C-alpha positions, 0 to 999 in steps of 0.5 A: 901536886898538880891541878890541870884543866881542859880549858882554852889555855893561858897566852904566853904573855899572860903566863909571864905576869900571872903571879905578879900582884895586881895583875888581872885580865878582868876589866878595871874595877872587877877584881884585885888581881891578888889571888895568885900573887897571895897563893904564890907568896904563901907557897914559896915564902911561908912553906918554902915550896914552888908554884908554877904554871904551864899552858898551851893555848887551846889545850889547857893549863896545869898548875904544879905545887911542890913542897919540901918534906919538912914543910908537910910535917909541920 
């Protein structure tokens, strides 16, 4: 499954860190930076799937989720 937007894209230096715990682009005190980190852990560790991001600045971003068939039938 993939989800895409037509936004401004994510710079490469941010893409490298996007799934790290506590990483945020928000000002200090405005958010924990846990949303994508928790999502990544749920997809990869609990469901043995994968979560990836591709983005072109000025073009948009696509998140791709892949799950093994065994995970979907549980």
